[in-house]
DONUBA-949185 format. One record per residue (C-alpha): residue in three letters; x, y, z. Coordinates in nm, 2 decimals, always signed. Example, Ala and Ser with C-alpha at 12.3 -4.5 7.8 and 13.67 -1.06 7.14 Angstrom:
<recs>
REC   paba        X        Y        Z
REC    Ala    +1.23    -0.45    +0.78
REC    Ser    +1.37    -0.11    +0.71
</recs>
This chain:
<recs>
REC   paba        X        Y        Z
REC    Unk   +23.79   -17.98   +17.71
REC    Unk   +23.85   -17.79   +18.03
REC    Unk   +23.62   -17.82   +18.33
REC    Unk   +23.56   -17.44   +18.34
REC    Unk   +23.44   -17.42   +17.98
REC    Unk   +23.21   -17.71   +17.91
REC    Unk   +22.97   -17.55   +17.66
REC    Unk   +22.97   -17.70   +17.31
REC    Unk   +22.89   -17.36   +17.17
REC    Unk   +23.21   -17.17   +17.23
REC    Unk   +23.07   -16.85   +17.07
REC    Unk   +22.81   -16.80   +17.33
REC    Unk   +22.94   -16.55   +17.59
REC    Unk   +22.88   -16.63   +17.96
REC    Unk   +22.62   -16.38   +18.10
REC    Unk   +22.68   -16.20   +18.42
REC    Unk   +22.43   -16.14   +18.70
REC    Unk   +22.38   -15.78   +18.59
REC    Unk   +22.22   -15.91   +18.27
REC    Unk   +21.91   -16.04   +18.46
REC    Unk   +21.65   -15.81   +18.63
REC    Unk   +21.55   -16.08   +18.88
REC    Unk   +21.77   -16.31   +19.08
REC    Unk   +21.62   -16.61   +19.26
REC    Unk   +21.81   -16.81   +19.52
REC    Unk   +21.77   -17.19   +19.47
REC    Unk   +21.90   -17.50   +19.65
REC    Unk   +22.09   -17.79   +19.51
REC    Unk   +21.99   -18.12   +19.66
REC    Unk   +22.19   -18.44   +19.72
REC    Unk   +21.98   -18.62   +19.45
REC    Unk   +22.07   -18.36   +19.19
REC    Unk   +22.42   -18.50   +19.15
REC    Unk   +22.48   -18.77   +18.90
REC    Unk   +22.75   -19.04   +18.89
REC    Unk   +23.00   -18.79   +18.75
REC    Unk   +22.98   -18.58   +19.07
REC    Unk   +22.79   -18.28   +18.94
REC    Unk   +22.43   -18.17   +18.89
REC    Unk   +22.28   -18.37   +18.60
REC    Unk   +22.19   -18.17   +18.29
REC    Unk   +21.81   -18.24   +18.32
REC    Unk   +21.81   -18.08   +18.67
REC    Unk   +21.89   -17.74   +18.52
REC    Unk   +21.55   -17.74   +18.35
REC    Unk   +21.39   -17.80   +18.68
REC    Unk   +21.59   -17.50   +18.82
REC    Unk   +21.46   -17.29   +18.53
REC    Unk   +21.10   -17.40   +18.58
REC    Unk   +21.12   -17.35   +18.96
REC    Unk   +21.26   -16.99   +18.93
REC    Unk   +21.01   -16.87   +18.67
REC    Unk   +20.70   -17.03   +18.83
REC    Unk   +20.81   -16.91   +19.17
REC    Unk   +20.82   -16.56   +19.05
REC    Unk   +20.48   -16.59   +18.89
REC    Unk   +20.32   -16.75   +19.20
REC    Unk   +20.48   -16.49   +19.43
REC    Unk   +20.35   -16.20   +19.22
REC    Unk   +20.00   -16.35   +19.22
REC    Unk   +20.01   -16.40   +18.84
REC    Unk   +19.98   -16.78   +18.86
REC    Unk   +19.77   -17.01   +19.09
REC    Unk   +19.91   -17.35   +18.99
REC    Unk   +19.59   -17.53   +19.09
REC    Unk   +19.33   -17.28   +18.97
REC    Unk   +19.45   -17.03   +18.71
REC    Unk   +19.23   -17.05   +18.40
REC    Unk   +19.54   -16.97   +18.19
REC    Unk   +19.85   -17.19   +18.21
REC    Unk   +20.19   -17.19   +18.03
REC    Unk   +20.29   -17.49   +17.83
REC    Unk   +20.66   -17.53   +17.74
REC    Unk   +20.71   -17.56   +17.36
REC    Unk   +21.08   -17.51   +17.33
REC    Unk   +21.39   -17.54   +17.56
REC    Unk   +21.76   -17.51   +17.54
REC    Unk   +22.06   -17.49   +17.77
REC    Unk   +22.44   -17.42   +17.74
REC    Unk   +22.67   -17.54   +18.01
REC    Unk   +22.99   -17.36   +18.10
REC    Unk   +23.10   -17.48   +18.44
REC    Unk   +22.99   -17.76   +18.68
REC    Unk   +22.76   -17.71   +18.97
REC    Unk   +22.73   -17.98   +19.25
REC    Unk   +22.55   -18.04   +19.58
REC    Unk   +22.59   -17.86   +19.82
REC    Unk   +22.66   -17.55   +19.61
REC    Unk   +22.45   -17.24   +19.67
REC    Unk   +22.30   -17.13   +19.34
REC    Unk   +22.11   -16.83   +19.20
REC    Unk   +21.89   -16.82   +18.89
REC    Unk   +21.89   -16.51   +18.69
REC    Unk   +21.56   -16.46   +18.51
REC    Unk   +21.46   -16.23   +18.22
REC    Unk   +21.20   -16.21   +17.95
REC    Unk   +21.36   -16.18   +17.60
REC    Unk   +21.03   -16.18   +17.41
REC    Unk   +20.68   -16.10   +17.53
REC    Unk   +20.42   -16.19   +17.27
REC    Unk   +20.04   -16.19   +17.26
REC    Unk   +20.02   -16.56   +17.37
REC    Unk   +20.38   -16.66   +17.43
REC    Unk   +20.69   -16.57   +17.63
REC    Unk   +21.06   -16.65   +17.59
REC    Unk   +21.22   -16.67   +17.92
REC    Unk   +21.60   -16.67   +17.95
REC    Unk   +21.76   -16.81   +18.27
REC    Unk   +22.11   -16.84   +18.39
REC    Unk   +22.24   -17.04   +18.68
REC    Unk   +22.51   -16.88   +18.89
REC    Unk   +22.72   -17.09   +19.14
REC    Unk   +22.80   -16.96   +19.48
REC    Unk   +22.89   -16.59   +19.45
REC    Unk   +23.04   -16.62   +19.10
REC    Unk   +22.97   -16.33   +18.86
REC    Unk   +22.95   -16.54   +18.54
REC    Unk   +22.69   -16.81   +18.46
REC    Unk   +22.77   -17.17   +18.51
REC    Unk   +22.48   -17.25   +18.26
REC    Unk   +22.23   -17.04   +18.07
REC    Unk   +21.93   -17.14   +17.87
REC    Unk   +21.58   -17.06   +17.77
REC    Unk   +21.23   -17.19   +17.74
REC    Unk   +20.92   -17.07   +17.56
REC    Unk   +20.58   -17.08   +17.72
REC    Unk   +20.27   -17.07   +17.51
REC    Unk   +19.98   -16.96   +17.74
REC    Unk   +19.66   -17.16   +17.69
REC    Unk   +19.32   -17.21   +17.84
REC    Unk   +19.35   -17.47   +18.11
REC    Unk   +19.05   -17.67   +17.99
REC    Unk   +19.07   -17.64   +17.61
REC    Unk   +19.45   -17.62   +17.58
REC    Unk   +19.40   -17.35   +17.31
REC    Unk   +19.63   -17.04   +17.30
REC    Unk   +19.49   -16.73   +17.47
REC    Unk   +19.62   -16.38   +17.52
REC    Unk   +19.82   -16.33   +17.83
REC    Unk   +19.61   -16.21   +18.12
REC    Unk   +19.67   -15.85   +18.23
REC    Unk   +19.83   -15.94   +18.56
REC    Unk   +20.07   -16.19   +18.40
REC    Unk   +20.17   -15.95   +18.13
REC    Unk   +20.25   -15.68   +18.39
REC    Unk   +20.47   -15.91   +18.59
REC    Unk   +20.65   -16.03   +18.27
REC    Unk   +20.70   -15.67   +18.15
REC    Unk   +20.90   -15.60   +18.46
REC    Unk   +21.14   -15.89   +18.36
REC    Unk   +21.17   -15.78   +18.00
REC    Unk   +21.50   -15.68   +17.86
REC    Unk   +21.58   -15.49   +17.54
REC    Unk   +21.83   -15.66   +17.32
REC    Unk   +22.08   -15.44   +17.15
REC    Unk   +22.22   -15.55   +16.81
REC    Unk   +22.60   -15.57   +16.79
REC    Unk   +22.76   -15.28   +16.59
</recs>
């Protein structure tokens, strides 16, 4: 296995920055590295969460402490293609692949330094629920509008 192609799924193409309508600069930290000298796999999920929730907070679609509707993660996945390590500069590409009535599938890619191809790419699904009852609820209008701006249309291969 080569270091520049670490993904177990060799059929998944590496996305480029152009595939994502929103790019969010993030910071690697010293503690992100593991004993193997690169960012540990679980940290990528924190990058995903930080990028998505940062966008929602910035747009006024989420108040972490007070929003009556919150997103709960019900599914996640990530493919790894190339290592990232502190002190690399990274960027998260964010898109919405599916916008449902009560759920959203986010797709996120992590780009190292100024590289065009993703070092890792993954997804997570949020089901939006009432903060108190934890029952699914329709997406609030402001949230839906922000997510619609991130939505991409998938084309089927010929």
